[in-house]
N, C-alpha and C positions, 0 to 999 in steps of 0.2 A: 525122190531127189535127196541125197546126202551131201553134206559138207564135212569133209574130213580134215581137221587141222592137225597139225604137228609143228615141232620145232621149240616148244616151250622148254623152260628149265631154269637151272640155278646159275648166276653169273655175277661177278664182282662189278661194283660199279665202275663205270667206264669201258665196259665190255660190250661185246655185241652178241646178238641172237638173231637168227633168221627164222621166220614163222612162215608156214606153207598152208595153204587149204585148197584141197582139190574137190571140186563138185562131180557128181556123178548121178546117172539115173535118168534116162530118157529126156535130156536136155536138148531144147530146140535153139535157144538162144539165151545168153546171159548179159544183162544189162550192167548195172553197177555192181561192183564186189568192194567190200571194205572190211575194216577190222574196227572192233569196239573193245572197250575193256571195262572192267568193273573191280574196283577195290573193295574190299570189307568195308561195310558201311557207307558205300556210296554208290551214286547213280551210275548205271552205264553210260560210257560217253564214246562218243566217235572219236577213234583215232586218226584214220585216214581212209579214204575212199578213192576208187578210179573207175571212170567210165568205160565203155567198150571200146571207145575210140582214144584212151589214154589220158583223159584229163583226170588229173588229181586234185584232191583236197586233203588239207592236213589240219589237224588241231593245232593252234599256237603253241601248245607245251611241247610239241614233237618235230616242229618245224626246224629243219636243218640237221636233224639227228636220224630221223626214220624215213625210208624211202619204200614206197608201195609201189608194186609193179604186177603185172600179170601175162600169163601166157594163155592166149585164147584158144590155141590148139589143144592144150591140155587141160583147158576149164580150170585153171589154178591161178590163185593170187597169192603172192608174197609180199611179207613185210621185214625188210632189212631193219634191224634196230641197233644203231650204233650210239656210243657215249651214253650208255644207259645209267639211268639215276635211280636212286632208292625209291622215288616217287613214282617211277615205272612199274613197280611191283603190282600186279593185277592178274585176274583172269582174262585173258584176250579170246574174243569171240569173232569168228568168220561170219560174214552176213552177205548174202547176194540176192538180186532180183533175178528170178530164172522162170523162163518160159519153158514149159514143158510141152512137147510136140508143137503145135502151134497155138496154143492157148495164151492167154494175157499172163503177165509175169506175176510171180508171186514171191513174196518175201520170205527167205530162208535164213535160219541160224544154224551153225555149226556148234557142237559141244566146245566148251572153253579148253583152253590150254593155258597153265599156270606159267607166269614169268616171275621169277623172284630174284630182285637184286639186293645184294649183300654188300656191307661195307668193308 
C-alpha cells in the first residue's frame, strides 16, 4: 500500500492550497483518512480526519478555514486549505487505516508534502 500526497507549495498568507492523497495497492477497504502536520521542533499533530461515511473532525486551529473530503471511488482524500496563516507552515502527512484484501486495517503514512506560508 502506498499513500501519494501532492499539492504542497509556497503561498502567501491569506491564500489557499489544496492537498491530495491517493492510496493504492491491493486495497480492500479504507476506514479513516486524515492529514497531520509537523513543524520544525514540534510534535506531529492531527489537522483533520474523515471517516468512510464522511464524518469529519478538525483541529481547533483550522476549523472554519480547512475542509477535508474524500472520494471513495478514487481512494483519495483532499484537504482544502483557505485563509492560510504563517503558523500553518509545516510538512503535511497523509494517514489512513487501510485493510488489504480482507485483513484487519493497518495504519499507513504517506511521505510529507511541504506547505510554506509567507508574509
